[in-house]
KENU-625389 format. One line per field, with one value per residue: residue number from 1; residue in one letter; chain; y, x, z of N, C-alpha, C, O in turn. Coordinates in steps of 0.2 Angstrom, whole numbers, plus 2048, in hexadecimal, padded with zeros to 3 digits. Example, Ala and Ser with C-alpha at 12.3 -4.5 7.8 and 13.67 -1.06 7.14 Angstrom:
2
nr (1  2);
rest (A  S);
kette (A  A);
n_v (7E4  7F5);
n_u (842  840);
n_w (827  823);
ca_v (7EA  7FB);
ca_u (83E  844);
ca_w (827  824);
c_v (7F0  800);
c_u (842  840);
c_w (827  827);
o_v (7EF  806);
o_u (847  843);
o_w (82A  828);
//
This chain:
152
nr (1  2  3  4  5  6  7  8  9  10  11  12  13  14  15  16  17  18  19  20  21  22  23  24  25  26  27  28  29  30  31  32  33  34  35  36  37  38  39  40  41  42  43  44  45  46  47  48  49  50  51  52  53  54  55  56  57  58  59  60  61  62  63  64  65  66  67  68  69  70  71  72  73  74  75  76  77  78  79  80  81  82  83  84  85  86  87  88  89  90  91  92  93  94  95  96  97  98  99  100  101  102  103  104  105  106  107  108  109  110  111  112  113  114  115  116  117  118  119  120  121  122  123  124  125  126  127  128  129  130  131  132  133  134  135  136  137  138  139  140  141  142  143  144  145  146  147  148  149  150  151  152);
rest (X  X  X  X  X  X  X  X  X  X  X  X  X  X  X  X  X  X  X  X  X  X  X  X  X  X  X  X  X  X  X  X  X  X  X  X  X  X  X  X  X  X  X  X  X  X  X  X  X  X  X  X  X  X  X  X  X  X  X  X  X  X  X  X  X  X  X  X  X  X  X  X  X  X  X  X  X  X  X  X  X  X  X  X  X  X  X  X  X  X  X  X  X  X  X  X  X  X  X  X  X  X  X  X  X  X  X  X  X  X  X  X  X  X  X  X  X  X  X  X  X  X  X  X  X  X  X  X  X  X  X  X  X  X  X  X  X  X  X  X  X  X  X  X  X  X  X  X  X  X  X  X);
kette (A  A  A  A  A  A  A  A  A  A  A  A  A  A  A  A  A  A  A  A  A  A  A  A  A  A  A  A  A  A  A  A  A  A  A  A  A  A  A  A  A  A  A  A  A  A  A  A  A  A  A  A  A  A  A  A  A  A  A  A  A  A  A  A  A  A  A  A  A  A  A  A  A  A  A  A  A  A  A  A  A  A  A  A  A  A  A  A  A  A  A  A  A  A  A  A  A  A  A  A  A  A  A  A  A  A  A  A  A  A  A  A  A  A  A  A  A  A  A  A  A  A  A  A  A  A  A  A  A  A  A  A  A  A  A  A  A  A  A  A  A  A  A  A  A  A  A  A  A  A  A  A);
n_v (ECA  ECB  EC3  EC1  EBF  EB2  EA2  E96  E8C  E7B  E7C  E88  E93  E9E  E9B  EA1  EA2  E9F  E98  E8C  E87  E88  E7D  E73  E71  E6F  E61  E5F  E67  E62  E5E  E69  E70  E65  E65  E6F  E6C  E60  E64  E6F  E66  E5A  E62  E68  E5E  E58  E61  E62  E54  E55  E5B  E50  E44  E47  E52  E5E  E63  E6E  E78  E77  E7D  E88  E90  E92  E9B  EA5  EA7  EA1  E9A  E88  E81  E76  E6E  E77  E76  E69  E6A  E73  E68  E5E  E64  E6A  E5F  E58  E63  E61  E56  E55  E5E  E58  E4A  E51  E54  E48  E44  E48  E51  E53  E53  E62  E6A  E65  E69  E77  E78  E75  E7D  E88  E85  E83  E90  E97  E90  E96  EA2  EA4  E9E  EAA  EB4  EAF  EAB  EB3  EC0  ECA  ECB  ECF  ED4  ED7  ED4  ECA  EC2  EBD  EB8  EAC  E9B  E9B  EA5  E9D  E92  E98  E9F  E94  E90  E99  E98  E8A  E8C  E96  E90  E84  E73  E79);
n_u (176  182  187  193  19A  194  190  182  179  173  166  161  163  16F  180  18D  19C  1A6  19F  19C  1AA  1AE  1A5  1AD  1B8  1B6  1B5  1C5  1C9  1D0  1DA  1E4  1EB  1F6  1FB  202  20A  211  219  221  225  22D  236  23E  243  24A  254  25C  260  26A  274  27B  289  28B  296  291  29F  29E  297  29B  2A8  2A4  29D  2A9  2B0  2A8  2AC  2A3  2A2  2A4  2A3  2A1  297  28C  28A  286  27B  272  271  269  260  258  252  24B  243  239  237  22E  226  21E  21A  212  204  200  1FE  1F3  1ED  1FB  201  1FF  207  214  213  215  221  228  225  22A  238  23C  23B  245  251  24F  250  25C  263  25F  266  273  276  26E  26F  26F  263  256  249  246  245  24B  24A  23B  23C  23F  242  243  23C  22F  231  232  227  21E  222  220  213  20F  214  20C  1FF  1FF  1F7  1EB);
n_w (D3C  D31  D21  D1F  D29  D2D  D29  D21  D27  D24  D26  D20  D27  D30  D3A  D42  D3E  D47  D50  D4B  D47  D55  D57  D4F  D54  D62  D65  D66  D6F  D7C  D77  D75  D80  D81  D76  D77  D82  D7D  D72  D7B  D84  D7D  D75  D7D  D84  D7A  D76  D83  D82  D78  D7C  D82  D83  D94  D9B  D91  D85  D7C  D81  D8D  D89  D86  D91  D99  D93  D95  DA2  DAA  DBA  DC0  DB3  DAC  DB5  DB4  DA8  DA7  DB0  DA9  D9D  DA4  DAA  DA1  D99  DA6  DA5  D9B  D9B  DA6  DA3  D9A  DA3  DAD  DA9  DAA  DB7  DBF  DCF  DD4  DC9  DC2  DCA  DC9  DBA  DBC  DC3  DBA  DAD  DB4  DB5  DA6  DA4  DAC  DA6  D99  D9C  DA0  D94  D8A  D90  D91  D85  D7A  D7C  D75  D6F  D77  D76  D66  D56  D53  D5E  D5E  D51  D56  D5B  D69  D70  D70  D78  D84  D85  D85  D8E  D9A  D9B  D9D  DAC  DB0  DAD  DB1  DB1  DB0);
ca_v (EC6  ECB  EBE  EC1  EBB  EAC  E9E  E95  E85  E77  E7D  E8F  E99  E9F  E9A  EA2  E9C  E9E  E92  E89  E86  E84  E75  E6E  E71  E6B  E59  E61  E6C  E60  E5D  E6F  E6E  E5F  E66  E73  E69  E5B  E69  E6F  E62  E58  E67  E69  E56  E58  E67  E60  E4E  E57  E5D  E4A  E44  E4E  E59  E60  E64  E72  E7C  E7A  E82  E8F  E91  E92  E9E  EAB  EA7  E9D  E94  E81  E81  E6C  E6E  E7B  E75  E63  E6B  E74  E64  E5A  E68  E68  E57  E59  E67  E60  E4F  E56  E62  E52  E48  E55  E53  E41  E43  E4A  E56  E57  E59  E6A  E6B  E62  E6D  E7E  E7A  E74  E82  E8D  E83  E86  E99  E98  E8D  E98  EA9  EA3  E9F  EB1  EB8  EAD  EA9  EB7  EC4  ECF  EC9  ED2  EDA  EDA  ED0  EC5  EBF  EBC  EB4  EA4  E95  E9B  EAA  E9A  E8F  E9E  EA0  E8F  E8E  E9C  E95  E87  E90  E99  E8D  E7B  E6F  E7C);
ca_u (17C  184  188  19B  19D  190  18E  17B  179  16D  160  161  166  175  183  192  1A3  1A9  19B  19F  1B1  1AD  1A3  1B0  1BE  1B6  1BA  1CB  1CC  1D4  1E1  1E7  1F1  1F9  1FF  20A  20F  215  21C  225  22B  232  23B  245  24A  24F  25A  260  264  270  27B  27E  28B  28D  296  291  2A3  29E  292  2A0  2AF  2A2  29E  2B0  2B2  2A4  2AD  29F  2A2  2A4  29F  29F  290  288  286  281  275  26D  26D  265  259  252  24E  249  23C  237  233  227  21F  219  218  20D  1FF  1FD  200  1EE  1EE  201  204  1FD  20B  218  212  215  225  22D  224  22F  23C  23C  23A  24C  254  24E  250  263  264  25F  26A  27A  278  26A  26C  26E  25A  253  243  248  241  24E  246  235  23D  245  23D  244  236  22A  232  233  220  21B  226  21C  20B  20C  217  206  1F8  1FF  1F3  1E5);
ca_w (D3B  D29  D1D  D1F  D30  D2D  D26  D1F  D28  D23  D28  D1D  D2F  D2F  D3F  D43  D3C  D4E  D54  D46  D49  D5D  D57  D4D  D5A  D6B  D67  D67  D75  D81  D77  D74  D84  D7E  D70  D7A  D87  D79  D6F  D7F  D88  D78  D71  D83  D84  D73  D77  D89  D81  D75  D80  D85  D8A  D99  D9C  D89  D86  D7A  D87  D93  D88  D85  D98  D9C  D8E  D99  DA9  DB2  DC1  DBC  DAB  DAD  DBC  DB3  DA2  DA8  DB1  DA3  D9A  DA7  DAB  D99  D98  DA9  DA5  D97  D9E  DAC  DA0  D98  DA7  DB1  DA5  DAB  DC0  DC4  DD1  DD4  DC2  DC3  DCE  DC3  DB3  DBE  DC2  DB3  DAA  DB7  DB3  DA0  DA6  DAF  DA0  D93  D9D  D9E  D8D  D88  D95  D8E  D7C  D77  D7F  D71  D6C  D78  D73  D62  D51  D54  D63  D5D  D4D  D58  D62  D71  D73  D70  D7D  D8A  D87  D88  D9A  D9D  D98  DA2  DB2  DB4  DAE  DB2  DB0  DAF);
c_v (EC9  EC6  EBD  EBC  EB5  EA6  E9A  E8F  E81  E79  E87  E94  E98  E9D  E9D  EA0  E9C  E98  E8D  E84  E84  E7C  E70  E6B  E6E  E66  E58  E63  E69  E5D  E62  E6F  E6C  E5F  E6A  E70  E64  E60  E6B  E6B  E5E  E5B  E69  E63  E56  E5B  E65  E5A  E51  E58  E55  E49  E49  E4D  E5A  E66  E6B  E79  E7D  E7D  E89  E93  E94  E99  EA7  EAB  EA5  E98  E8D  E7E  E79  E6C  E72  E7A  E6D  E65  E6E  E6E  E60  E5E  E69  E63  E56  E5B  E64  E5B  E51  E5C  E5C  E4C  E4A  E54  E4C  E40  E45  E51  E59  E58  E61  E6D  E6B  E67  E75  E7C  E79  E78  E88  E8B  E84  E8E  E9B  E95  E92  EA0  EA8  EA2  EA6  EB6  EB5  EAD  EAD  EBC  ECB  ECE  ECD  ED7  EDC  ED6  ECB  EBE  EBC  EB9  EAC  EA0  E96  E9E  EA3  E95  E93  E9C  E9A  E8D  E92  E9A  E8F  E87  E93  E94  E85  E78  E72  E7E);
c_u (17D  186  190  19E  197  191  186  17C  173  168  15D  162  16C  178  189  196  1A5  1A5  19E  1A5  1B1  1AB  1A7  1B6  1BE  1B7  1C1  1CF  1D1  1DA  1E6  1EC  1F7  1FF  205  20E  214  21B  223  22B  22F  238  241  245  24D  257  25F  264  26B  274  27D  283  28D  294  296  297  2A2  29B  298  2A7  2AB  29F  2A4  2AF  2AE  2A7  2A6  2A3  2A2  29F  29D  297  28B  286  284  27B  26F  26A  269  25E  255  250  24A  242  238  233  22C  222  21A  216  212  207  1FC  1FC  1FA  1F0  1F6  204  204  203  213  219  215  21C  22C  22C  228  237  23F  23C  243  250  255  250  259  267  264  264  273  27B  275  269  26C  267  256  250  246  246  245  24B  240  236  23F  240  23F  240  230  229  230  22B  21C  21E  221  216  20B  20F  210  1FF  1FA  1FB  1EC  1E3);
c_w (D32  D28  D1E  D25  D31  D28  D26  D22  D25  D21  D24  D25  D2D  D38  D3D  D41  D43  D51  D50  D47  D51  D5D  D55  D52  D60  D6A  D6B  D6E  D7B  D80  D75  D7A  D83  D7B  D72  D7E  D83  D77  D74  D83  D83  D74  D79  D85  D7F  D75  D7C  D86  D7D  D75  D83  D80  D8F  D9C  D94  D89  D81  D7D  D8C  D91  D88  D8A  D9B  D99  D91  DA0  DAC  DB4  DBD  DB8  DAC  DAE  DB7  DAD  DA2  DAA  DAD  D9E  D9C  DA7  DA4  D99  DA0  DA9  D9F  D97  DA3  DAA  D9D  D9E  DAA  DAF  DA7  DB3  DC3  DC8  DD1  DCF  DC1  DC6  DC9  DBF  DB6  DBF  DBD  DAE  DAD  DB5  DAC  D9E  DA7  DA9  D9C  D94  D9D  D96  D88  D8B  D90  D88  D78  D78  D7C  D6D  D71  D75  D6C  D5C  D51  D59  D62  D56  D4E  D5B  D66  D72  D73  D76  D84  D8C  D87  D8E  D9C  D9F  D9F  DAA  DB5  DB4  DB1  DB0  DB0  DA8);
o_v (ECA  EC1  EB7  EB7  EB3  EA7  E9A  E8C  E84  E78  E8A  E9A  E93  E9E  E9C  E9A  E97  E94  E89  E7E  E7F  E78  E6A  E65  E6C  E64  E54  E62  E6C  E5C  E61  E6D  E6F  E5D  E69  E72  E63  E5F  E6A  E6B  E5F  E58  E6A  E63  E54  E58  E65  E5A  E50  E58  E56  E4B  E4F  E47  E57  E6B  E6F  E7F  E82  E7F  E8E  E99  E99  E9D  EAC  EAE  EA8  E94  E8D  E7B  E78  E6A  E70  E7D  E6B  E64  E6D  E6D  E5D  E5C  E69  E62  E53  E59  E65  E5A  E4E  E5E  E5C  E4B  E46  E53  E4B  E3C  E45  E55  E5E  E5C  E64  E73  E70  E6B  E79  E80  E7B  E78  E8C  E90  E87  E90  E9F  E9A  E94  EA4  EAC  EA5  EA6  EBA  EB9  EAF  EAE  EC0  ED0  ECF  ED0  EDC  EE2  ED1  EC6  EB9  EB7  EB8  EA7  EA2  E92  E9B  EA4  E92  E91  E99  E9B  E89  E90  E99  E90  E82  E92  E94  E82  E7A  E6E  E81);
o_u (178  187  192  1A2  197  193  183  181  16D  165  158  160  16F  174  18B  196  1A6  1A8  1A1  1A5  1B4  1AD  1A7  1B7  1C3  1BB  1C3  1D5  1D5  1DE  1EB  1F1  1FC  205  20A  214  21A  220  229  231  235  23C  247  249  253  25C  265  26A  271  279  282  283  28F  296  29A  297  2A7  29D  299  2AC  2AE  29E  2A3  2AE  2B0  2A4  2A4  2A6  29F  29A  297  293  285  281  280  276  269  265  265  258  24F  24A  246  23D  232  22D  227  21C  214  210  20D  204  1F6  1F8  1FA  1F4  1F9  209  208  203  217  21E  216  21F  232  231  22A  23B  244  23C  246  254  25A  251  25C  26C  268  267  277  281  277  264  26A  266  252  252  247  245  242  249  23F  230  23F  23B  23D  23C  22C  224  22C  229  216  21B  21D  213  208  20E  20E  1FB  1F6  1F9  1E7  1DE);
o_w (D2F  D2C  D1D  D25  D37  D22  D2B  D1F  D24  D1B  D26  D25  D2A  D3D  D37  D40  D45  D54  D53  D47  D54  D61  D57  D52  D63  D6E  D6F  D70  D7E  D84  D74  D78  D83  D7C  D6F  D7E  D84  D79  D73  D83  D84  D70  D79  D8A  D7F  D76  D7B  D87  D7F  D71  D87  D7B  D8E  D9E  D90  D8D  D82  D7C  D8E  D95  D89  D89  D9E  D9D  D90  DA4  DB1  DB2  DB8  DB9  DAE  DAA  DB6  DAB  D9E  DA7  DAD  D9B  D98  DA6  DA4  D99  D9F  DAB  DA0  D95  DA2  DAC  D9D  D9D  DAB  DB4  DA6  DB5  DC9  DC5  DCF  DCE  DBE  DC5  DC7  DBF  DB2  DBB  DBD  DAA  DA9  DB4  DAB  D99  DA4  DA8  D9B  D90  D99  D94  D83  D87  D8E  D86  D73  D75  D7E  D67  D6D  D73  D6A  D60  D50  D57  D66  D54  D4A  D5E  D6B  D75  D77  D78  D88  D90  D8A  D93  DA1  DA4  DA4  DAD  DBA  DB8  DB5  DAB  DAF  DA7);
//
């Protein structure tokens, strides 16, 4: 082991930096998925609540200009869907066995909502630098993470 990838422990031997960081992080490993869960959940709840009261008039006007059918209903469903998906991502962590399914479904709902947002609001971002510099790609990635992993 070379000295650049190791640190000297108190007995004079070498312990790798990776092992040391593992020992420091180990007590916090259970918190890691909760950090992701809370960030995604709270973000989605706040984005949805920002569209209340229903129907969200600015969104309705925008949907009308795009020719979307029943814009009041669609805009209201987006707002409710964001709040619901965000809440379900968080609550799924508390629900034991059923929580695994709730978390996966909530992650899937996030994917559907974010795909709609990319298609309708940010189609010019597809696979560009702008996409990867936005918060939206992280919301999408977190939704994908929970759709795949659930509570595992």
